[in-house]
N, C-alpha and C positions, 0 to 999 in steps of 0.2 A: 504494500500500500504506500502510495506516495506521501511524503511529508508536506503538509500545507505550509506555505510561507507565513511567517509571523511578522507582524509590523514592528515588534519589539526587537527583532534580530536583524543584524546587518545582512544584506542580500547574499554576500559571499557565504556566510555561515548557513543561511537557509538553503542555499543551493547545494552546499556540501552535504547537508542532512538529507535533502531530497534525492540527490544522486546515490547516496549510500543505500537508500531503500529501493532503488530501481535495479532491474536486472538486464535491461537492453540498452544498447548504445543510443537508439532513437530517443528513448525516454530520458536518458541522462543529458543528451544534448538539448532536448526540449527544456529541461530544467535550467541549463546554462542560458539559453535564449530568453527564457521567461524572467530570470533574475537580472540579466543584463539590461533588459528593457526597463526593469524597475529602478535600476541605478540612474538612468538618464531620463526617465519618464517618457521614453520614446518607443521605438520598435527595434527588434533585434533579430539577427539571423546568424546561424552557425554555418560557415562555408567550409566544407572539407576539401582538401587537395587530393584528387584521385590520381591514378597511374597515368592518365592521359593528359596530365598537366592542365586540368580544368578545376575551377573552384565551383563545386556544386552545392546548392542549398541542402543541408541535412536537417535543419530545424529552424523554424521561424516563429516569431511571436509579435503580434501587432497587425494593424490593418495594412492592406495593400501588399505586404511582402509575400503573400502566397503566389504572386505573379513573378517573383524574382527568379530569373533563369540562371543557368550555369554561366560562369565567366571564364572565357578561354584565357588561360595563363601563358599559353605558348604562342599567341598570335604576334606576328612581327609587325614592326612599323607603328608609328604613332605613339601617344602617351599611354602607358599601361593604366588599367583601372586601378583606383586606389587600393582595392582589395589585393590585387596582384602585386602592387608596389609594396604593400605591407609584408607580403611573403618574401619578395626579393630582398628588401632592406632589413627584414626582421625587426621592424620597429613600428610604432603606431603612426598611422596616417590619418589626419583630420582634415576634412574638406568642407567648405561652406556651400550653402545653397547656390546653385548655378554652376558648380564645378561638374565636369563630366564624371558621373559615378553611377554604377548599376544600382546601388542601394538608394541613392537620392532619386533616380529615375522611377524606382518602384514606390517611393514614398515622397512625392513632390512637395508635400506640405512641411516637411522637416526643414529645420534651420541649418543643420550640418550633419555630417556623418563621421563616425569614428571607426577605424579599422585596426583591430588589435591582433597581431599574429598569435596563433595558438602554438607556442613553441615549448619544447622540453629540453632542458640542458642535460646532456649525458656526458659523464666524465671522459669517456674514451672517444666519443664521436662528435662532441660539440652539440650545438642546438639542432634539434629535429623539428621542422615545422609541419604540423598536421593540418593546418587550415587557418581560417581567419574568423574572429568574432567581430561582426559588423553591426554597429548600433547607431540609430539616429537620435538626434536631440531636437526638441521643439524649437530652440532658439540658440542660446550660447553653447560653446563647446564645454565639455565636462571640466570641472576643476581637478586639482591634483589628487584629492581624496577619491573622487569618482573614477578617475583614470586608473588609480591603483586598484580599485575594486574590479574594474573591467579586466585589468591584467591578471588578477587572481582568478576571475571567472574563466578567462581564456586558458589559463594553465590547467584548471579543472577539466575543461573541454578537451585539451590536448592529452591529458592523462587518460581520460575515458576512451578517447579515440585510439591511442596507442595500445591500451589494454585490449580493446576489442580486436584490433588488427593482430596482436600477438596471439589471441585466442584462435583466430581464424588460421594463422600460420601453424600453430600447434596442432589444430584439428587436421589440416591438410597433411602435415608430416605424419601424424598418427595413421591417417588413411593410407599414405604411401608405404609406411612400414608394415601395415597390416597386409596390403597387397603383396609386398615383397616377401612376407613370411609365408604366404599361401600360393605363390605362383612361381613357376620356373623362369629363371632370368633369361634363358636362351629363347624359349618358344612362347612365353606368355601364358602357357597352359597352367592348370593346377599342378602343384608339386606333390611329392609323395605324402607329405604331411596332410594335405587337403584330401588326397585320395583315401587315405586311411579313415579319415573322419566321414567322408561320403559313404564309403563301403559300410561302415558301422551303422549309419543312419538308414541306408537303403536295405541292408539285411534285416534290420529290426522291423522296418515297414513291411518287407516281403513276408517275414514270419508272422506279423500281426494280421496281414491281409490274405495270407495263404496264396501268395503269388510267387513269381520267380524273378531272379536277377541274373542277367548275363554279364560276364566279365570277359572281355576280349583283349588279349595282349598282341599288339602289332610290333613285330620286330623288323627294323629296317635292315635289309641285307646289303652286303657289299660296301659297308661304310669304311672298313679297313682299307680296301683297295682304292677307294676314292681318296682317302686321306693320304695314302702313299703317292698317288698320282698327282693330286691337285692341292694337297695341304689341308690342315685342320679347318680353315675357314670355309672350304668347299663342303666339307662334311657338316659343319654347323648350318650352312645354307640349306643343305638337303633336309636336315632335321626340321628346320623352320618351315620348309615347304610341305613336308609330310604333316607336320602339326597343323598347319593352316588348312590343309585338305581335310583332315579328320574333323577339325572344328566346324568346317563348312558342311560336312556330309551328315553328321549325326543329328539326332533330334534334340530339341531344346531340353528335354527331360534327361538326356544322357550327359554323363560327365567324362571329359577327356583330360587325361593327366600324363605328365612325363613320369616314366617309371624307372628307367635306367639310362645308360648312355645312349642306347639305340632302340629303346622300347617305349611304347606308349600303351596306356590302358584306357579302354572305354568301358564304363559301367553303365549298362543299359537295362533299366527296369522292364519287366515283361518277358514275353516269350519270343520276341522277334530278334534276339541277339545275333543269331547266325546269319540271318538275312542282312542285318545291319553290317556285320563284318564283311560279307561279300560285297555289299554296295560300297563301303568305304575303301576296301582293297582295290576294287575296280577303278574308283576315282583316283586313287594314288597311282595306279598303273597308267593313267592318262597324262600324268605330269611329264613334261618334256625333259630331255637330257640325253647325252651321248655316253655310251659305255657305262662305266661305274657311276656316272652322274645321273643316270636315269633311275629314279626311285623304284625300288622293289621291296615288297614286304612279305613276310610269312606271318600267319595269324594262328594263335592258339585260343580256343574258346572254351570256357567252362561256365556252368550254370548252377546257381543255388536253387533248390537244395540237392539235386541228385549228385553233384560233384563235390559237395562239401557243405558243412553247416556253419563254418566261420569264414571270415575274410581271408585268413591265412590259408585255410584248406582250399578255398575256391581259387585263390591266386596260384597256389602250388599246382593245382590241376591244370590251370591255364598255361602255366610255365611248361609243364610236361607236354601239353598239346603243342605249344610253340616249338619245343625242341624237335618233336616229331615232324612238324610242318617244315622246319629248316632242313631236316634230313631228307625230306622229299624234294628239296630244291625250290622252296617257295610255294607253299600250299596253305590251305585253310583247314585246320584240324579241330574237331570238336572232341572234348574229353568224354562227353556222354555217349 
C-alpha cells in the first residue's frame, strides 16, 4: 500500500517513504514525479534515458504533461533540448518561458522549467546518468532549498531506476545460465541432464496412463573418418546439421537430446516411435554432403514397458539395438 504524503513532512522524506512501500519501478517513479511537483507547485515528469539515446517519459504528474513525447538525445544539429543538455552536462538546466523546451511546450502556462539529471556516483565508474527529473514552476525558478530537494528526488529516481535495471540484468543472466545448464552448447538441443529428467517424467506418465514411451538413439556414422579428412570443425558441423534435422522432423511432444559424442536420443510418447525413427532417419539421409561429409545414421529403438521398466533399462536396450544396427552397416533396429 502506498504511503500518502503528509503536509507535515518534507517532500523528499514523503517520497522516500512512498517508494519504500512500492514494488514496481513505475510506481516509484510516479512517487518521484508527484513529490517533485509538490516542491515547485508545478508539474513534473521523470524522463528515463533508454538504449536508443532517447529520453522517454516514464512518469508524469500534473496537467498537460500526458502529451509529453520522447526527446531524441542523439539528434544532431541545433541546440539540444534542455533535458538532453542536463544529461550531457550532468548539471541542472533552468529555462524560462519562451525558451525552446519539450517540457514548456507541453505545459505552456508554466513560468520556467527545471531539468535535474538523475545521476548516481559510483566509486569505480564515476557518475551514471539514468535520466532527467523535469519540473515546471508557475513563475520564478526554485530557490536553493527547493533545488536541493529536487536533486535529492532525482537521486531517489536514479537509485530506483538503477535497481530495476540491475534486477532485469540478473533475471536475464539467470535465464541464460538456466538454458546453459539444460542445453548442449554445440547443437542447442537438450543435454543429458535434461534428458534424464524428461525420461523420468515421461515414464511416470506412461505408467500412470498405461501407455508406452519410445526411446530412439540415433548414432551418427563415419564421424571419425570425417574428422580425419576435414578436421574437428567439419565433424561439429555435421552434428549440428543432424541435430537440426531431428528437431525439425519430430513432433512437438517429442524430446530431442544430445546423448554422447555422436549420438542423439529422441523420447517419443506413444506407440509411433518406430515410424518416427524411420521418418527422421530418412530426413537425415537427404542432407547433402560428399563422402564422409554426407550424414549417415544407425538407429536403435527401445520401448517402455516391454524393453525395460526404468530409464536406464530402456536406454540400455536402445544402446544394444544401436550396436546391432551399426553392425548391419546403418540400419534401424528395434529391441522389441
